[in-house]
C-alpha positions as CSV (number, residue, x, y, z in Angstrom):
1,M,-19.9,-19.3,-45.2
2,S,-18.1,-16.0,-45.5
3,D,-15.1,-15.1,-43.3
4,N,-17.0,-12.3,-41.6
5,T,-19.9,-14.6,-40.7
6,S,-17.5,-17.1,-39.3
7,N,-15.7,-14.4,-37.4
8,N,-19.0,-13.0,-36.0
9,K,-20.0,-16.4,-34.8
10,R,-16.6,-16.7,-33.1
11,I,-17.2,-13.4,-31.4
12,A,-20.6,-14.6,-30.2
13,K,-19.2,-17.9,-28.9
14,N,-16.3,-16.2,-27.1
15,T,-18.7,-13.7,-25.6
16,L,-20.9,-16.6,-24.4
17,F,-17.9,-18.2,-22.7
18,L,-16.9,-14.9,-21.1
19,Y,-20.5,-14.3,-19.8
20,I,-20.8,-17.7,-18.3
21,R,-17.5,-17.0,-16.5
22,M,-18.7,-13.5,-15.5
23,I,-22.0,-14.6,-14.0
24,F,-20.2,-17.3,-12.0
25,V,-17.5,-14.8,-10.8
26,L,-20.2,-12.2,-9.9
27,L,-22.3,-14.6,-7.8
28,V,-19.3,-16.0,-5.9
29,S,-17.7,-12.5,-5.5
30,L,-20.8,-11.1,-3.9
31,Y,-20.7,-13.7,-1.2
32,S,-16.9,-13.5,-0.8
33,T,-16.8,-9.8,-0.3
34,R,-19.4,-9.9,2.4
35,A,-17.6,-12.8,4.2
36,I,-14.2,-11.1,4.0
37,L,-15.6,-7.8,5.2
38,N,-17.2,-9.5,8.2
39,A,-14.0,-11.5,8.9
40,L,-11.7,-8.5,8.7
41,G,-13.9,-5.8,10.1
42,V,-14.5,-2.4,8.5
43,V,-11.2,-0.9,9.6
44,D,-8.9,-3.8,8.4
45,Y,-10.9,-4.1,5.2
46,G,-10.4,-0.4,4.6
47,I,-6.7,-0.8,5.4
48,Y,-6.3,-3.6,2.9
49,N,-8.1,-1.6,0.2
50,V,-5.9,1.5,0.6
51,V,-2.6,-0.4,0.9
52,A,-3.3,-2.9,-1.9
53,G,-4.7,0.1,-3.9
54,F,-1.4,2.0,-3.3
55,V,0.6,-0.9,-4.8
56,L,-1.8,-1.2,-7.8
57,M,-1.2,2.5,-8.4
58,F,2.3,1.4,-9.7
59,A,0.7,-1.0,-12.2
60,F,0.0,1.7,-14.7
61,L,3.1,0.6,-16.7
62,N,1.8,-2.9,-16.6
63,S,-1.6,-1.9,-17.9
64,S,0.0,0.0,-20.8
65,M,2.0,-3.1,-21.8
66,T,-1.1,-5.3,-21.7
67,N,-2.7,-3.2,-24.4
68,T,0.6,-3.0,-26.3
69,I,1.4,-6.8,-26.3
70,Q,-2.2,-7.7,-27.3
71,R,-2.2,-5.2,-30.1
72,F,1.1,-6.4,-31.5
73,F,0.1,-10.1,-31.2
74,N,-3.2,-9.4,-33.1
75,F,-1.6,-7.2,-35.7
76,E,0.9,-9.9,-36.6
77,R,-1.8,-12.5,-36.7
78,G,-3.7,-10.3,-39.1
79,N,-0.6,-10.2,-41.3
80,S,-0.2,-14.0,-40.9
81,N,3.5,-13.6,-39.8
82,S,4.4,-16.4,-37.4
83,D,8.1,-15.4,-37.1
84,N,7.1,-11.9,-35.9
85,L,4.8,-13.5,-33.3
86,N,7.8,-15.1,-31.7
87,K,9.7,-11.8,-31.7
88,V,6.7,-10.2,-30.0
89,Y,6.7,-12.8,-27.3
90,I,10.4,-12.7,-26.6
91,T,10.5,-8.9,-26.6
92,S,7.4,-8.6,-24.4
93,L,8.9,-10.9,-21.8
94,Q,12.1,-8.9,-21.8
95,I,10.2,-5.7,-21.3
96,Q,8.0,-7.1,-18.6
97,I,11.0,-8.4,-16.6
98,T,12.6,-5.0,-16.8
99,L,9.4,-3.2,-15.8
100,G,8.8,-5.7,-12.9
101,I,12.2,-5.0,-11.4
102,I,11.9,-1.2,-11.7
103,T,8.4,-1.3,-10.2
104,V,9.5,-3.4,-7.2
105,V,12.4,-1.0,-6.5
106,L,10.2,2.1,-6.7
107,L,7.6,0.5,-4.4
108,E,10.1,-0.5,-1.8
109,I,11.5,3.1,-1.7
110,I,8.3,5.1,-1.9
111,G,5.7,2.7,-0.4
112,I,7.4,2.1,3.0
113,W,7.9,5.8,3.5
114,Y,4.3,6.6,2.5
115,I,2.7,4.0,4.9
116,N,4.8,5.1,7.8
117,N,4.5,8.8,7.3
118,K,1.3,9.7,5.3
119,M,-1.2,6.9,5.3
120,V,-4.0,7.3,8.0
121,I,-3.8,3.9,9.8
122,P,-4.3,3.0,13.5
123,V,-0.9,2.8,15.1
124,D,-1.4,-0.8,16.2
125,R,-2.2,-1.9,12.6
126,I,0.9,-0.4,10.9
127,S,2.9,-3.6,11.1
128,A,0.1,-5.6,9.6
129,A,-0.3,-3.1,6.9
130,M,3.4,-3.4,6.1
131,C,3.1,-7.1,5.7
132,V,0.1,-6.7,3.4
133,F,2.2,-4.2,1.4
134,Q,5.0,-6.7,0.9
135,F,2.7,-9.5,-0.2
136,S,1.0,-7.1,-2.6
137,V,4.3,-6.1,-4.1
138,I,5.2,-9.7,-4.9
139,S,1.7,-10.3,-6.3
140,L,2.1,-7.3,-8.6
141,F,5.5,-8.5,-9.9
142,L,4.0,-11.9,-10.7
143,L,1.1,-10.2,-12.5
144,I,3.6,-8.2,-14.6
145,L,5.3,-11.4,-15.7
146,Q,1.9,-13.0,-16.5
147,I,0.9,-10.4,-19.1
148,P,2.6,-11.9,-22.2
149,Y,1.0,-15.3,-21.6
150,G,-2.5,-13.8,-21.0
151,A,-2.1,-11.6,-24.1
152,A,-1.3,-14.7,-26.2
153,V,-4.4,-16.5,-24.9
154,V,-6.6,-13.5,-25.8
155,A,-4.9,-13.0,-29.2
156,H,-5.6,-16.6,-30.1
157,E,-9.2,-16.1,-28.9
158,K,-9.0,-19.0,-26.4
159,M,-11.7,-17.6,-24.2
160,G,-12.7,-20.9,-22.8
161,F,-9.4,-21.2,-21.0
162,Y,-9.5,-17.5,-20.1
163,A,-12.9,-18.2,-18.4
164,I,-11.7,-21.3,-16.6
165,V,-8.7,-19.4,-15.0
166,S,-11.0,-16.7,-13.8
167,M,-13.3,-19.3,-12.3
168,V,-10.4,-21.0,-10.5
169,D,-9.3,-17.6,-9.2
170,V,-12.7,-16.7,-7.7
171,I,-13.1,-20.3,-6.3
172,L,-9.8,-19.8,-4.4
173,K,-11.0,-16.5,-3.1
174,L,-14.3,-18.1,-2.0
175,F,-12.2,-20.7,-0.1
176,I,-10.3,-17.9,1.6
177,A,-13.6,-16.3,2.6
178,F,-14.7,-19.6,4.2
179,I,-11.5,-20.2,6.2
180,L,-10.6,-16.7,7.2
181,P,-13.0,-16.4,10.2
182,Y,-11.4,-19.6,11.7
183,I,-7.9,-18.2,11.7
184,P,-7.0,-17.3,15.3
185,Y,-4.1,-15.0,14.4
186,D,-3.9,-11.7,12.6
187,R,-6.5,-12.2,9.7
188,L,-5.3,-9.2,7.7
189,I,-1.8,-10.6,7.4
190,Y,-3.1,-14.1,6.4
191,Y,-5.5,-12.6,3.9
192,G,-2.5,-10.9,2.2
193,I,-0.6,-14.3,2.2
194,F,-3.6,-16.1,0.6
195,M,-4.0,-13.4,-2.1
196,L,-0.3,-13.9,-3.0
197,I,-0.8,-17.7,-3.3
198,I,-3.7,-17.0,-5.8
199,S,-1.3,-14.8,-7.9
200,I,1.2,-17.7,-8.0
201,A,-1.5,-20.1,-9.2
202,N,-2.7,-17.7,-11.9
203,I,0.7,-17.2,-13.5
204,F,1.4,-21.0,-13.3
205,L,-1.8,-21.8,-15.2
206,Y,-1.3,-19.2,-17.9
207,F,2.4,-20.2,-18.5
208,V,1.7,-23.9,-18.8
209,Y,-1.2,-23.4,-21.2
210,A,0.5,-20.9,-23.4
211,K,3.7,-23.0,-23.6
212,K,1.8,-26.1,-24.5
213,N,-0.6,-24.6,-27.1
214,F,1.1,-21.7,-28.9
215,E,4.2,-22.3,-31.0
216,E,5.4,-18.7,-30.7
217,I,5.9,-19.1,-26.9
218,R,9.5,-20.2,-27.2
219,Y,12.2,-18.1,-25.5
220,H,15.6,-17.6,-27.1
221,H,18.2,-15.4,-25.5
222,V,18.2,-12.8,-28.3
223,F,17.5,-9.1,-28.4
224,Y,15.4,-7.7,-31.2
225,R,16.3,-4.1,-31.0
226,Q,13.8,-2.7,-33.6
227,Q,11.0,-4.8,-32.1
228,F,11.9,-3.6,-28.6
229,I,11.9,0.1,-29.7
230,S,8.6,-0.3,-31.5
231,M,6.8,-1.9,-28.7
232,L,8.3,0.4,-26.0
233,A,7.4,3.5,-28.1
234,F,3.8,2.3,-28.5
235,S,3.5,1.4,-24.8
236,G,5.1,4.7,-23.9
237,W,2.1,6.7,-25.1
238,N,-0.2,4.1,-23.4
239,V,1.6,4.9,-20.2
240,F,0.0,8.3,-20.1
241,D,-3.5,6.8,-20.2
242,S,-2.7,4.0,-17.7
243,F,-1.0,6.4,-15.3
244,A,-3.9,8.9,-15.6
245,Y,-6.5,6.3,-14.7
246,T,-4.4,4.7,-12.0
247,M,-3.7,8.1,-10.4
248,Q,-7.4,9.1,-10.7
249,G,-8.6,5.9,-9.0
250,Q,-6.0,5.2,-6.4
251,G,-5.1,8.9,-5.9
252,L,-8.7,9.7,-5.1
253,N,-8.7,6.7,-2.7
254,M,-5.7,8.1,-0.9
255,L,-7.2,11.6,-0.8
256,M,-10.4,10.1,0.8
257,N,-8.2,8.3,3.3
258,V,-6.5,11.6,4.3
259,F,-9.7,13.6,4.6
260,F,-12.1,11.0,6.0
261,G,-10.1,7.9,7.3
262,P,-10.3,4.2,6.6
263,V,-14.1,3.8,7.2
264,V,-14.8,5.9,4.0
265,N,-12.2,3.7,2.2
266,A,-14.2,0.7,3.3
267,A,-17.3,2.3,1.8
268,R,-15.5,3.1,-1.4
269,G,-14.0,-0.5,-1.4
270,V,-17.5,-2.1,-1.3
271,A,-18.8,0.3,-4.0
272,Y,-15.9,-0.5,-6.2
273,Q,-16.5,-4.3,-5.7
274,V,-19.9,-3.6,-7.4
275,Q,-18.1,-1.7,-10.2
276,A,-15.5,-4.5,-10.6
277,A,-18.3,-7.1,-10.9
278,L,-20.2,-5.1,-13.5
279,S,-17.2,-3.7,-15.4
280,G,-16.2,-7.3,-16.1
281,F,-19.2,-7.6,-18.4
282,T,-18.1,-4.7,-20.6
283,E,-14.5,-5.9,-20.4
284,N,-15.8,-9.3,-21.7
285,I,-17.2,-7.6,-24.8
286,A,-13.9,-5.7,-25.3
287,V,-11.9,-9.0,-24.9
288,A,-14.2,-10.7,-27.4
289,F,-14.1,-7.9,-30.0
290,K,-10.6,-6.6,-29.7
291,P,-8.7,-9.4,-31.6
292,Q,-10.9,-9.0,-34.7
293,L,-11.0,-5.3,-34.4
294,V,-7.2,-5.1,-34.7
295,E,-7.0,-7.9,-37.3
296,S,-9.6,-6.3,-39.5
297,Y,-7.7,-3.0,-39.5
298,A,-4.4,-4.8,-40.2
299,K,-6.2,-6.4,-43.3
300,N,-7.4,-2.9,-44.4
301,E,-11.0,-3.9,-43.8
302,F,-11.9,-0.5,-42.5
303,E,-15.7,-0.7,-43.0
304,R,-15.7,-3.9,-40.8
305,T,-13.5,-2.1,-38.2
306,K,-16.0,0.8,-38.0
307,N,-19.0,-1.6,-37.7
308,L,-17.3,-3.6,-35.0
309,M,-16.6,-0.4,-33.1
310,F,-20.3,0.7,-33.4
311,C,-21.6,-2.7,-32.4
312,M,-19.2,-2.9,-29.4
313,S,-20.3,0.6,-28.3
314,R,-24.0,-0.3,-28.2
315,L,-23.4,-3.6,-26.5
316,C,-21.1,-2.1,-23.8
317,Y,-23.7,0.5,-23.0
318,L,-26.5,-2.0,-23.1
319,M,-24.8,-4.4,-20.7
320,V,-23.9,-1.7,-18.1
321,F,-27.4,-0.2,-18.2
322,V,-29.3,-3.5,-17.9
323,L,-27.2,-4.7,-15.0
324,S,-27.1,-1.3,-13.2
325,L,-30.8,-0.5,-13.4
326,P,-32.1,-3.0,-10.8
327,I,-29.1,-2.5,-8.6
328,S,-29.5,1.3,-8.6
329,I,-33.2,1.1,-7.8
330,E,-32.8,-1.5,-5.0
331,I,-29.4,-0.4,-3.8
332,E,-30.3,0.0,-0.1
333,Y,-32.0,-3.3,0.2
334,I,-29.2,-5.1,-1.8
335,L,-26.4,-3.7,0.4
336,N,-28.1,-4.6,3.6
337,M,-28.9,-8.1,2.4
338,W,-25.4,-8.6,0.9
339,L,-23.4,-7.2,3.8
340,G,-25.6,-8.5,6.6
341,G,-26.4,-5.1,8.0
342,E,-22.7,-4.1,8.2
343,V,-22.9,-1.4,5.5
344,P,-20.2,1.3,5.8
345,E,-21.6,4.9,5.7
346,Y,-21.9,6.5,2.2
347,T,-21.8,3.1,0.4
348,S,-25.2,3.4,-1.3
349,I,-24.6,6.9,-2.7
350,F,-21.0,6.0,-3.7
351,T,-22.3,2.9,-5.6
352,N,-25.0,4.8,-7.5
353,L,-22.6,7.6,-8.6
354,I,-20.1,4.9,-9.6
355,L,-22.7,3.1,-11.7
356,L,-23.6,6.4,-13.5
357,N,-19.9,7.0,-14.2
358,M,-19.5,3.5,-15.5
359,L,-22.4,4.0,-17.9
360,L,-20.8,7.1,-19.4
361,G,-17.4,5.4,-19.6
362,S,-18.8,2.4,-21.4
363,L,-19.1,4.4,-24.6
364,N,-15.5,5.5,-24.4
365,L,-14.0,2.0,-24.2
366,P,-14.7,1.0,-27.9
367,I,-13.3,4.3,-29.1
368,S,-10.1,3.6,-27.2
369,Q,-10.0,0.1,-28.7
370,A,-10.3,1.5,-32.2
371,I,-7.5,4.0,-31.6
372,Q,-5.3,1.0,-30.4
373,A,-6.1,-0.9,-33.6
374,V,-5.0,2.1,-35.7
375,G,-1.9,2.5,-33.7
376,K,-1.7,6.4,-33.9
377,I,-2.2,7.0,-30.2
378,R,0.3,9.8,-29.3
379,I,-2.1,12.8,-29.4
380,Y,-5.1,10.8,-28.2
381,Q,-3.4,9.4,-25.1
382,T,-1.8,12.7,-24.2
383,V,-5.0,14.8,-24.4
384,R,-7.3,12.2,-22.8
385,S,-4.8,11.7,-19.9
386,V,-4.8,15.4,-19.1
387,I,-8.6,15.3,-18.9
388,V,-8.7,12.2,-16.8
389,I,-6.0,13.3,-14.3
390,S,-7.7,16.6,-13.8
391,A,-10.1,14.9,-11.5
392,L,-7.4,14.6,-8.9
393,P,-6.5,18.3,-8.3
394,V,-10.2,19.3,-8.6
395,S,-11.2,16.7,-6.0
396,W,-8.4,17.9,-3.7
397,L,-9.7,21.5,-3.9
398,I,-13.3,20.7,-3.2
399,L,-12.4,18.3,-0.3
400,A,-10.2,20.9,1.2
401,D,-13.1,23.3,1.0
402,G,-15.2,20.9,3.2
403,T,-17.5,19.3,0.6
404,P,-18.9,15.8,1.3
405,A,-17.0,12.7,0.2
406,Y,-19.5,11.8,-2.5
407,M,-18.6,14.9,-4.5
408,V,-15.4,13.1,-5.6
409,F,-17.6,10.9,-7.8
410,V,-19.6,13.8,-9.2
411,V,-16.2,15.2,-10.4
412,L,-15.5,11.9,-12.1
413,I,-18.9,12.0,-13.9
414,I,-18.2,15.6,-15.2
415,V,-14.7,14.4,-16.4
416,N,-16.3,11.5,-18.3
417,L,-18.9,13.9,-19.9
418,I,-16.0,16.0,-21.2
419,N,-13.9,13.0,-22.2
420,Q,-16.4,11.5,-24.6
421,P,-16.7,14.2,-27.3
422,V,-13.0,14.9,-27.1
423,S,-12.2,11.2,-27.7
424,M,-14.7,11.1,-30.7
425,F,-12.9,14.1,-32.2
426,L,-9.4,12.6,-31.8
427,L,-10.5,9.3,-33.3
428,R,-11.9,11.1,-36.3
429,K,-8.4,12.6,-36.9
430,V,-6.8,9.1,-37.5
431,F,-9.8,6.9,-38.6
432,N,-12.4,7.9,-41.1
433,Y,-15.9,7.6,-39.6
434,S,-19.0,9.8,-39.7
435,Y,-20.1,11.8,-36.6
436,L,-23.6,11.6,-38.0
437,D,-23.4,7.8,-38.3
438,Y,-22.1,7.5,-34.7
439,Y,-24.9,9.7,-33.5
440,R,-27.6,7.7,-35.4
441,K,-26.2,4.2,-34.8
442,V,-24.8,4.6,-31.2
443,L,-25.7,7.7,-29.2
444,L,-29.4,8.2,-30.3
445,P,-30.4,4.5,-29.7
446,C,-28.6,4.5,-26.3
447,L,-30.4,7.7,-25.3
448,L,-33.8,6.5,-26.3
449,F,-33.2,3.2,-24.5
450,S,-32.1,5.0,-21.3
451,L,-35.3,7.1,-21.3
452,I,-37.8,4.3,-21.9
453,T,-36.4,1.3,-20.0
454,P,-36.5,2.5,-16.4
455,L,-40.2,3.6,-16.4
456,I,-41.9,0.3,-15.4
457,P,-39.2,-0.9,-12.9
458,F,-39.5,2.5,-11.1
459,V,-43.3,2.2,-10.9
460,I,-43.1,-1.3,-9.5
461,H,-40.5,-0.1,-6.9
462,S,-42.7,2.7,-5.8
463,L,-45.8,0.6,-5.4
464,M,-44.4,-2.3,-3.4
465,G,-42.8,-2.5,0.0
466,E,-39.2,-3.4,0.5
467,S,-38.8,-7.2,0.3
468,W,-37.2,-10.1,-1.5
469,G,-40.3,-10.2,-3.7
470,R,-39.9,-6.6,-4.8
471,L,-36.2,-7.1,-5.6
472,A,-37.0,-10.2,-7.7
473,I,-39.8,-8.6,-9.6
474,V,-37.9,-5.4,-10.2
475,G,-34.9,-7.4,-11.4
476,I,-36.9,-9.7,-13.7
477,I,-39.0,-6.9,-15.2
478,S,-35.9,-4.8,-15.7
479,I,-34.2,-7.6,-17.7
480,L,-37.3,-8.6,-19.7
481,F,-38.3,-5.0,-20.6
482,S,-34.7,-4.1,-21.4
483,A,-34.3,-7.1,-23.7
484,G,-37.4,-6.1,-25.6
485,A,-36.4,-2.5,-25.8
486,A,-32.8,-3.4,-26.8
487,Y,-34.0,-5.6,-29.7
488,F,-36.1,-2.7,-31.3
489,I,-33.9,0.3,-30.2
490,I,-30.3,-0.8,-29.7
491,L,-29.7,-3.6,-32.2
492,S,-29.1,-2.9,-35.9
493,K,-31.1,-4.8,-38.6
494,D,-28.3,-7.2,-39.2
495,E,-28.0,-7.9,-35.4
496,Q,-31.7,-8.4,-35.2
497,Y,-31.5,-10.9,-38.0
498,L,-28.7,-12.8,-36.1
499,V,-31.0,-12.9,-33.0
500,K,-33.9,-14.3,-35.1
501,V,-31.6,-17.0,-36.6
502,F,-30.4,-18.0,-33.1
503,V,-33.9,-18.2,-31.7
504,E,-35.0,-20.3,-34.7
505,K,-32.1,-22.7,-34.0
506,V,-33.0,-23.0,-30.4
507,K,-36.7,-23.7,-31.3
508,N,-35.6,-26.4,-33.8
509,K,-33.4,-28.1,-31.2
510,L,-36.2,-28.0,-28.6
C-alpha cells in the first residue's frame, strides 16, 4: 500500500470521527440553544452574546497562535525532527502564557469601561453583565493556555480524542440547559459560572491526554530564542487575519447593539448558532486535511499539496451547501419549531444571509490553509485583512444612514465575493498552481452543483403545506439528490473510485 493511499485512508477515517462528533454536537446544541434562550429570556440572552462576544474579540491573538503552533508541529513532523517538536511545545507554551497575561490586562482596562459607558444594556442588568464579563475573561485565559495541547492532538491526527472532548463539552452544556430553569437566583450570572467550569474541564482533559501520549510534551525551563522569534514572526502576520475577522464579527455585533439594542443581538446570536453548527462541518474537513497538507509541502510533494487543496475546496463547499439547502428552504418552520415560537425578529433573514456568506467563505478556507503550509503569509494576510475589516466602516456608514439591520450581512457577502479572487491571486504568487485547473476542478463543478441541486427540493416545498412531513421530505430529498449530483459533478475520477471501493467493502460485509 502506497504512503499516499494510507494517508488518504487516514484522512477519511479522521473525517468520519469528526463527523460523528459534529452530528452529535449539532443535535444536542440545537436543543441546548432553545432551552437556554427560554431560560434566560431574549434580553439576557442578547446581553450574554454581546458581552461574551466582546471578550472573544480579544482572542484574535489566540487564533493566530493556533494556526502557528499547528503549522510548526506539522512541519517538524514532516521533517521527522523530534527534538524540534519539543522546542515547538516549550516555546508555544511560553508565548501563550505571555499572551494570556497581556489579554487579561487589556480586557480589565478596556472592557469594564466599555460595559459601563458604551454598551446598550438595561441599567438593572449591568451588574450581572459585569459578572458574565469576568467569568468570560477567565475562560478566555484558560482557552489561550489550552492551545498548545490541542495543537499537538491535531498534529498527531488523534481525531478520536478530539471528537470525545467536543462531545463532553456539549453534554455539559446540555446539562446546563436542563438545570438553568430551576435556578431561583440570577440565571445569567449562573450561566456564566457554568460556562467557566466547562472551560476548566476542557483544558484539564487536553493537558492530561497530551502529557500522557506525546513525548514532546515535556516542559524544561529553557528559552529557545530563535524558535521564539520564528514562531512569533509567523504568528505576527496571522494576527492581521485573526484581528480582521474578530473585529468584523464582534465589531458588527457591537454596532448592531448600538443601533438596534439587545433584541437584535439575540436574533444575531441565534443565527450565528446555526452558523457555528454548520461551520463545524467545514472545520472538520480542514482539521482532517491540514496536518497532511503541511507535511506534504514540507516533504516537497507539491503535486499532492495542490490536489489536497482542490479536494478540500470541493468538499468544504459541498458540505456547507448540502446542509444549508434544506435549512434555507424551511427556515421559518425550523426556527419556530426549534425555539418554541420565541423567535427574535430578523432571525430568519439573518440566518439565510449568513448561510450564503458561509457558502462563499467555504472556498476561501482551503486557500488559507495552503498559504499556511507554504509559510509565506506576510502579503496575503495583510491584503486580505484590509478587505475583511472594510466591512466594519462600510456597515457603520449604511447603518448611520438608516438602512435595516440585515444590510450588515449583505456587506459581508460582497466582501467575500471580493476576497476570493484576491486570495487566489496571492496564493499563485507563492505556490505554483493553474487558475484554469482551479476553475475546472473546483469552481465549475461547484457552480453546476449549485444550479442543479435546489430544483427538486424547491418544487416539493412549493407544492406541500408547512408541516413536519414537508420538512422531512425536503431534507431527505435534498440530501439524496445532493449525494447523487455530488458523485457525478463534484468528485474527481479518483474520488469516485474511492467511493466505489468503499461501497463494495460495505456490500461484502453485509
